[in-house]
N, C-alpha and C positions, 0 to 999 in steps of 0.2 A: 504494500500500500504506500508506504513512505517513499520507496524507490520510484514508483510510477509518478507520484506527486512531484517529487524533486526533479525528475526528468522533464516533466511538463513545464515546470518553472524555468528550468535551464533553457529549454527550447524557446519559450516566450521571451526570456531575457536576451538570447542570441538574436531574436527577431526584432529587438528594439524596445521591448517592454521594460519599464523600470519596476523591478520587484523589490519591495521593502518588507522585510520580516519584522513583525512587531509582536509584543506580548499584550494580552488583554486580561490581566489578572482578575478583574472584576467578574469575569465569566465563571470563575470558580465558585461563585455564590449560587449558581443555578441549581446545583444538586441540593443544597440546603433549602432553596426556595421551593423546590419540587418534592421535598421529603414527605409531605402529606398529600401528594398528588398534584400539587400545583394548581394553576389557574384553570387548566383544562379539566381536571377532575371536578373542581368546584362548579364550573359552568355545565359540564356534562351531567352532574348530579342534579342540578336545577332542572334540566330538561327531561331527564330519564328516570328520576327517582320513583315515579309511580309505577313504571314498567318493572323496575328492579324490585319493588316491594311486593309485586304480585307473586303468587306461588309459582306461576308458570311463565318463566322467562327463558324457555329452552331454545329460543331462536337467537339468543345473544351468546356470543363466545364467552365462556366463563372467565377467561383471563381479562377480557375487556370489561366485563361486569365488575370484576374485582377492582380494576383501576378506577372505574367510575364511582364505585362505593367509597373510595377514599375521600371523595368530595363531601360525604356526609359528616365527616369528622372535622371539617373546617368551619370556623365561625365567620361571621361577617367581618370581624376585625382581622382575622387571618387573611381573608380574601382582599380586603382593602390594603393590608400591608403588602401582599403580593403585587397588587397593581402599582403601588408606590415604588416598590423595588424595581419593577419592570420599567416604570417611567425614568427612574434614576439610571438604569443600565442603558436605556435608549439615549438619554442625554449624554452619557459618557461616550457611547458609540458615535453619536453625531459629532462630538468634538474630536475624538481620536481619528475618525475616518474622514474628516472634512476635506483633507487634501488628496484623498485617494479616489480613483475612478471606480474601484471595486475592491473587494477582498476575495481571495481565492483560498479554498480549503478542499480537502477530500470530501466528497459527498457523504460518505459513510466512513466511520472511524475504523471499521474492521472488514475483513472479507466476509461474504455471506456465510452464516452458520449453516450447518447441515440440519436436517430435520431431527436426526438423533440427538444433536446438541440441544434441541429445544423441547425435548420430552419432559424434563424436570421443570417444575414451575419456577423454582429459584433461578435456575440457569436461564430459562426463558426470560425472566424479568431482567436479569443482569445483561444478557445479550441484546434484548430489545432496547434497553436504555442506551447501550453503545451504538446500536444501529441508528437510533433516532437522535443521538446527541448533537450532531452538527446541524441538521435541519432544524432542530429545536431552538438552537441559538438564533438562526435567521428568523424564525417565527416569533421568538420572544422579543427580538429587536424590532418587530413589525417590518421586517425587510422583505426582500425579494431575491430569488436565486434561480439560476439555470444550471442543470447538471449536464455536463458534457462527458461522453464516454472516453475513457483512456484505455480501457480494455473491456471485455465482456463483464467483468466483475467490479471494475473500479471506475468511479466518476470524479470529475473535477467540478466543484461548484464555483460559479461566478456569482458573487453576492453583492447586493447593494442595500442601502437603507430605504425607508419608506418613500414612495413616490418616484423611485429611480427605475421603475420597471422597463420603460422604453430604452433608457440608456443601457441597462444591463443586458437586455435582449440584443441590442446592436453590438455591444462589446463582446458578448458571448459568441455571436456569429463570427466576429473577427478572430477571436481566439480559436474557435473551431476550425476555421479555414487555415490558420497558421499551423495548428497541430496536425491537420490532415496532410500537409505538405511532407514529402519524403525528407528525412533528415539529411542535412548537408546542403539543402537548397535555400 
């Protein structure tokens, strides 16, 4: 995963892109923000609690139902605190990324797990969080992203902040064209 990502960055740099690596330590707060299910669980619980409280919810994946039920444990204060933390992260991101056309990252943090790796509920939860980690950052920042294939299993996300959709789509098209060229050209 890391090799494919670094190779793509090297190719883009050789083609004239200015690549700047940066740290965003505030993103480490996301795991704690989502410890009780996060904003998604609270909002999903609001919409789906009646169905989940019914004795017959067999049409819903039990793992998804479990995630949604985490929203029942959040108070209004918890939810409002999450929204405030999200606004703070968005403000930090807007400042930190103000000089960048986009940020690039692997679409997914790990290679796709096998079905056997997902049989155990604890393993499923851990791997699911890893699979969704990078896209969750974009969603939390109210951003936009395009995933470009680097291989059948690995993608490169071209990401931007809120309202930059058209710009990111155009930039992603240029990146895709650059990466599609044979190396050395």
